[in-house]
N, C-alpha and C positions, 0 to 999 in steps of 0.2 A: 171709648178704648179699652183696648187688650193685652192681658198680661200672656208669653208665650213664650216658647224659645228665642221667638227674633227681640222681643223685646229684653229677655235678659243678656241675650250675644250683644244688642247694641249698650247693653249699661255700661258705660263710661266712669271708674274710677279716676278721680286728679288725683295729681301728686299731693296738692293743698288743701284736698276736701274731698272727703267721703265720693261726692256724685256732683256731678255742676250743675251750676245755673240752681243750687240747695235752695238760698235764700229765697227765690222765686216761688219753689216747689211750698217750701215748708212755711215759708211766713206770709206772702203775699197775697190771702184771701182776697175775697169778694168784700171783707167789712174794711179788709188792711185798705184795700186799693181806695174804697168811698172816703176812709178815714184822710186819703192823702191826698185827695181829689180837692177836696174842703179845704184843706192847707197852704197846696197849692196854689187854691183858687185867691188867696189872700195874697200871697206872694205877689199872682201877674205883673202886677204893675211895673215890677221894677225889671222884672223878665222882659217886660215889652221893650223896655228902654234899649237896651242890647237887639231886640228885634226891629225897631227902627232904626238904632243905628247899627248896621252892621259892622261902619269901618270901625269898631269898635272890640269887638274882638279881634281885627288887622294888626291895630293899637297893642291890645295885651299881647301880639303876640310879637312885635318890633317893639317894644318896650320890655320883653323876656329877654328878646335878642341880644337886644344895649347890656343888659345885665350881667347876661353871660359873657359878652363878649371882654366885660373887663369886670375880671372876678377882684373883691378887695380883702385885704388881707390888712393885720394889725395896723401896717403902717401906714394904709391906703390901698395900692389897688397893684396887682402883682404883675410884674413886669413875664411873667411866661405867657400871662393871658391871651388870647389872641389879635385882641384888640390894640394891646402894649404893643406885641408885635409886629403890628401893621405898621403901628406910629410912630413906629422907635426910629425907624432909617427914613423917618422923612416922606414926604410924600412925591417920591422921583414921576409920579404921572406928570403931576404940574410941573416941577422944575428937572428936567431933563437932565441927565448928567450931561458936561463938557465932552462934544466926543461923540455923541450919541446925536445930537438934534436933525440927522434923518433920517435917524429911526420914529420921530413924531407921531407920522400917520398910523403906525403897528401900535406905539405905544399906550396914544391915546382914544382907539380905538377900540368899541365894545367887547372885539373878542381881543384883547390882550392877552389875558391871561390865557389864551388856545396857542396865539403867536409865539409869545415869551416858552413856554413849553415845546410849540414845533421847531422853534429856534435852535433851543437848548438841543436837541433829539438830534439835529438837522450836525449840529456842532462834531456833536460823535462821532463822524463819520470823516471827517478833515485829514487825519493819520492817514488813510488808506492813498491819498497822493496830494502829495505837500505842492501848495498855493495854488490850489486847483478848487473850487465851489464846490460841494458839495450837493450844490440843491439846482446850479446852473451849469458846472463842470468851467466855467470862465475861470479867468486867472485872478488872485483873491494877494497876490503874494504882498503887496502896499499896505493889506486891509485884514489882516488874521487876527491884528491888537484890538481892532475895531468891534468887531466881531467879537472875538470874546473877552469885551469887557461887558460885553450884554449879557453875558450870564454871570459878571463877577457881580453886576450894579441891580439885577435885577431876581429875584428869585421867584419863584411861579406861587408859593402857597403866599408869600408874602404881600406881593399884588389880588390874589384872590379876595384873602383877610383885609387889605384896604380897600379893595372896588366895595366889599360887603358894609363895610362901615360908610362907606362915601353913601350909598344908595340907604343906607337906616338911617342915614340924616335928613336924607329926604325926604322919606318917609313919611319923617315923623314931622317936619316941617310946620305944618297949619296947626299941631299941636303943644309944640312949644312956642316961648313970647319973640318976639323977633332979634330981641338981644340975645337972647339962648343960644339961637338957630344960627345966628351969626359968629361967636363963641367955637360954639363946636364944628361950624365949617373951618373957622379959623386954624383951631387945631390940626385938622385932619390935612389941611394944608402948607401942614407949618412945613420950612426945606430940609432942617437937623434933628425931627422932632420935639414932641413935647416935654418943658420943661417943669422945674416944681409947682408952677403958677399955678400953669396947664392943667397940671393933674391933682392938685387941691380941687382944679375947680370941675375935673372929671369926678373925682370923689362927693362934690356936693350932690354936684348931677346924677350921678347913680344912687345916693340914697333918696334923693325926691321919686324915682323914675320908681324902684325896688317897692318901696312903699304906695305907689300908688296902683303898681300893677297889685300888691297884695289885696289890694281892698276891693281894684275892680274885680280879680278873679274870687275875692267872696262875693259879692253881689251878683256874679254872674252864674257863680255853684250854692246860690243861695234857693234850698229848699226843705222838706221835711226835715232830711237827714240831715243838715248841716246843722241845724236848729232844735230837734230834738232830744240831743247830747247838751243843750245850756240849759243850765237851772235859772237864768233870768235874760228873757228874750230882749226884753224892751234894751237892757243893756248893752244885749249882743248887738242893735240893730241900731243903735247909737254911737257906737262905735264904728260901725260901719260910713259911718256922716262923713262926706268929703269937703272938708275947707279947703281950700285954694290958695289963701292968703302963707300959707308952712307949706307951698308947693313954689316958689316964685317962679323958675323957670318953665313951668306949667299952666304960666296964666293965662293964656292963648283966650281971643274971644269963643274958638270952637269947643273946646275943653272947657271953658266956662258954662257953656251952653246947655253940654253933653252933663256936667257933675250937676248943676241947678235941677233937672229933669230928673236926675237920680235922686239926689235929696230930699226932691219931692216926693217922688214915692214912695224915701223910704221915712220919710214926716207922717205920708198916712199910714204907713203899715203899725210904724211908733204909736201911733193913736188905737191904736187896735190890738195891742199887744197883750189888756186884758183876755180880749176873748181868743185871741191867738195860742197867747199861753195856757188856756183851760183846753184846747184844742191839741196840742201837741203833751200836753202833758200826760191826757187821755191818751190819746196815740204810742206814748215810750211807755207806758202804764201797760195797757193790751199786749204790745210787743212782749215787753218783760215778761207777762201772765203767758202768752201763746211760746214762745221759746223754751219756760222752764215748763210746759205743761207736755210738749212736743219731746222733752230730752226725758223728762220722766217718763211716756209711756214707752219710747223708742229703749232704751234701758232695762223696764220692767219687762218687756216684751223678750230681751235679748237675754234677763237675768233667768225668765220662766221656762225660756227654751232652750239654756245647758249654754248656752256662747260664753263666753268669756271676754268678751268686747263691750266697752261703753262707749257714748258717743257723746259729742259734748257743740253746741253750737256758739264757738268763738267768732271773733272780731265786735267793730262797730260800723253802724249803717246798714248801706248796702252789701256793704265785704263783708259781714257773716256768710257764716262757711260752717257743712257741718262737718266736724271733727272725726276723730274714730281711733280707738286707743283700746289697746289689753291689759288688760286687767292687771297683771304680772309687771308689767312694763312702766317706766316714766314717759311721758313724752305721746305723741300723737305718731299714729301708721303713717309712713307715706306712702301711697300708691296702693291700692286697698285691693287689687287683683295679683300684686304677689303675693301676697300675706293669706289671702281669704282662700277657703275649700271649696269648692264646686256646690254645696250645700250651703256653706254660710254666705254667698254670691248669691244665692237665691233666696236667699232667708232677707237679703236687706233690700234686693231689688222688691220684694214683692211686697215689702212696709215701703219701702218708695216709692212704688206706684201706687199702690193706696194714696199717699198724700200726694200726690201728682195729680187722681183723682179728683181727690178734693178741693185742691188749687184749679183744676180746670172743667170740674161740674158737667163729664159726657152724658147724653142721657141714656147710653146704655154702658156696663163696666162688665167687659169679658175676662173671666180670668181658664185657661187655660191648663188644665193639670195643675196647680200652682202646688200640690203640698204632697201627692203622692211618693216621693222620692224621701218623705225625712219620716223618722220614729215617728212611735205614737202621742209622746209628749213634744215634739216640735209640731205635729201637726195641730193638735190644742191651742199651742199658745197662739198660733200663727194665726190660726179660727180666732181666738178670742181677741190678738189683735186688730184684724179687719175688720169682725161686728159685735164687740162686744163692750162698746164704751159708748158713751153719750153721740146720738147721732152724727154733730158737727165734730166729731173726732177720727170718723171711723165711718165705714161704708154701709153704715144702716142708713136704713130707710130706704135706700136706694137700687136702684132694677141693676142686679149682678144674676150675672149668668155663669157659672160653674162650673163647667165640664172635667170630668176625673172619672178614671177607673177602678177610684179605690172606693169599696164600701164605707170604710170608715168614717167619716165626716157624713156620710148620710144616718149613718146607725148615733153619731152622738147628736146631731142638729135634729131631728125628727124624732128620734124614741130616749134615750138616755137621758140627756140636758137639754131636752126641745126648749122650757120654761127660760133658759140661760141665751136663749136667742130670742126671747121675745114671741116666739112663737109665727115670725115671718118665713119659716123657709119652706118651699113644696120642693118637692124633686120628681123626678121622672126615668124613667133606665130606659135606654135608648139601644136600638141593637140594627144594625147591616145585617139583612138577609136579602140574598139576592137582588144585592142595588138598588134596592128600597129596606128605608131608616120607619125602624119600628118603634114606638114611642109608645111608655106604659108608667101611668102613673103611680109613685109609691106613697102609700099612708104609712105611719104609724103602725099598723096594724099588720101590714106586712113585714116588719122586720122582728124577728123574733129566733126565741134556741133553736139548737136544731132539735135536742130534746121534743119543742113544743113541734116544731115542720114534723116529723116522726110520727110521731098521736094523729097530727091532724090525716097524712098518708095514709095510718092504718086504717085510721074510722070513714075513711073515703068512701063511697056508695060505688065511685066511677075509673077507679085506678085497676091496674092488672092486680093480680096476686099475684106474681112476680114480684113488682114491684114494691108491694109491699112488705112483704119478706125483707126483701134486700134495704128495705128504712130500718125495718125491728130490728133487723141485726146489728146495725147498725145503733140505733140503740139502748140497745141489749151493750154493746160496745160502750157507749159514752155514759152511759147509770155504772159501770164496773160489773154488771150479771152474767157471766161466765157458765151458767151454770147450765140445767139440761135442756133445756128451752134453745138454746145460745149453740149450745153442742149439733143438734140435731139442724138446727137451721148452716152451720157450717160447713157438716155432712152434705144438704140439700147441695149446696154450692159447689160443692168440692164435686155432685155426681157420682155419690157412695151410693149402692142397693142398698146395703145393711152399714149402717150407723156404725161406728170407729166411737171412742171413749178418749178423750187425747186428754184428758184429767189424771187417767189411770198409766200405772209406770207401764212403758214396753219393755214387750216380754223377750228374750231374744232368740233373735228367729223368725217368730210371728208378725212383733208390731204391738202395735196398742190394740187392745179388746175391744169386743161390738159392747155399743151400749147395751146395760140391762135391761129386759123388758119394761120394768117398773118405773125405771128414767126414762125411757121413751115414753111412755105413757103419757110422763109427770110432765112433758115437755110437750108431746100434743095438746093436754089440755093450757096448760100457760100460753103455746102460744093460741089456740082457739080463742082466747078470751079477746086477741088483740085482729084474728083473720079466722074467723069461725070456719071456713072452709077448707080448713088446711088438712091435706091428703097426703101425705109423705110418698107413696109408692107412686100416687100421681102426677105429683109436682115432680118427682127423681127422674122417671120418663120425660116430664119436657126438658128439661132443661139439659138433659142427657142427645135430645133431638138434634141437631142442627140446624134444619129447617123451620121445626117450632121455634127457636131463639130468635131467626132472621124473621118470624112471621112476627113475634114478639117487637122486637127492637123497630120493624116500621111502623109498630101502632104506638109506641112510646111517643109520649105528648113534650117530651123538653129534650135539648141536650144532654143537662146531667145524667136522664135513665138511659139516653139510649146509651153514653157510657156505661153504666152498671151493667148491664145486658151482654155493651158488646163485651164486657171483660168475662162473660160465662162464654163464650167461645173458643178463647185465649188461644186466640189466631198469633200466627209472628207478626210482630211490626216492626217493617224495618227503619221506619221515621223517625228517628230520637224525640221528636216534637211530639208527635201524636202518642209514642210507645208511655211520655214521659203524664200526659195528659191521661192517658187510659188506664196507668197503674197508678198515682196519686189524688184520680177523681175522689175517690172516697174519703181521702184526709184532708180536704178544702175548709173542710167546713168545720174545721179546726182553729183555724185562723185567729176570728172572730168570737166573744161571747153570742155574738147575738148576727145575725145573717139574711138577706132577702131570701124568702123561700123557691129555693131551687124547681120547684112545681108550676110557679107564675111566672119565675120572670129567667129566661134562658138565656145563663154569662157563660154557657160556652161557646168557644169563638167558632164560627161557621165554618168556616175552614178544616176546623178538628174533624165535624160531622160528615162534612162531605169527603173527606179521608176514609173514617171508618163505613161511609155509605160505599166506597167503591172497593175496600174489603172485601165488604161479605155480597157484593156485586148486586148491590139494592140500586133503584134509582133514588133519588133525594125523596124525602116525603115530606109532604108539605106541612107547613107548624102549622098547628089546629088550637093554636093560643088566642086568644080574643085582644087582639090589640088596636090601636089607632094606626092608621097609616099614613106618613105622610112621606111626601114622593118626594 
């Protein structure tokens, strides 16, 4: 799995939860799934009844349809429910009103609803031509009243609902007793609609079907989630048993066979209620601990990183969702994308990416520059969240490749607080040069303060003299030693034949005075403690010669040194990016207390050096550092 810009852009905040499918990402780990499987195996026999009797699903749908058609009220059944509206005018499909007998083939056809709609719409065109049929243009002068009677007697919606009720009775036929089927069919065939006794029967039948529907639906959905919220599994399962003696209208042979098998499967499960209760309790307790753990870990991260948000895992069972709230407001945040900044979205995305990795357990996890845009505190908070907790709660002990152009996490994990990351981190520096990727391992000894780097360079036997002096001048700046040695080196790099002393007041008209001979001698002694071959006249002549500087530039071993030498030429650079690099490279080492040794790790972009090569009209010099090349 890879965390990159594409992953963040696809990271979708939902209106009612922080991310979609948060339950599966955060909760349903391998152990959780195994416990679910064990419980599901114990309830399998009940689900097998529904699998073997596929018509049971249709039965539940039909029973639900019957319940919806006849809505209950405190006094019986609502007259406005679709079933009562369909029956209230009587069955005009079976009892065709007088005068409309000729329309019987249409009224009793399977397409009667379409025909009524067609006839009603056609009638609207009659006024366009008096006495003329809008369908065949024949004379209908003596039949207009009969034609209009069809619209008066037949309403498309009523006939549609009546047809649905009749078909529903047919679908329920084998599940009802014969007498119940006959009574229900008789009610649908009434000429003038149901009377009080008919409605009372419908109320009684509805109570039976609603109760049975509730029991069947509960059995069909019997699983770990429906059981884990219950304190006493035996009582719950016993309450699911179906006793048909209390459903007199549903005591058909087919229904008796189905309920017998369901009850038998339930009794088998009730006999295992003790072990099942134990598994469910352990599963529930584990889920509660996991939810509390994730909630605490995420909220601790948000606190340490300085974000004013907190999360909650709310809801029941499989409907639990990760919700977000701001600490200054009550209630949950709806639609995270509208409220979170770019950095906040990235922070949430990488934390939840970690949980997705824990859920899916990939063999390789790639983090593509995940933290460079964050400040120091947030960077470390993210690293702590990703790698510094128990291995089952973060990415510790997993194969993770993090790519970054930010050296700070390398410093933290390899040197500053290496032990906090269990000494499990290895690092390499990658550089693309001339189309080839160069890889150089980074060890903790490669991470140094710039003072250490300066001392290392000046003590090196194979380093150019001018390069040593450049580092030495920076060393004096870092330790705030602006004495004689620093003054003399500054004069050297400004190519002054006679060194000036900028510590003394400038005289009107003549500028700063020359350095006193005794100060020059002291400067020579101080500098030669680091570079014993230092000779001011010789080196001043060298830095004053463009050809010598160009040759020195070509001999440089890395990009950092090349830029320092390039500055000595003081060429005009039109390109603003190149000018920025050349002018600011002296100061890049101030960004961190520690850094990678620039003499060993070439961190200057290749295009900058290539541009410098062009400006001094030199062919590109081959990189002389010893590296492992990877094509």
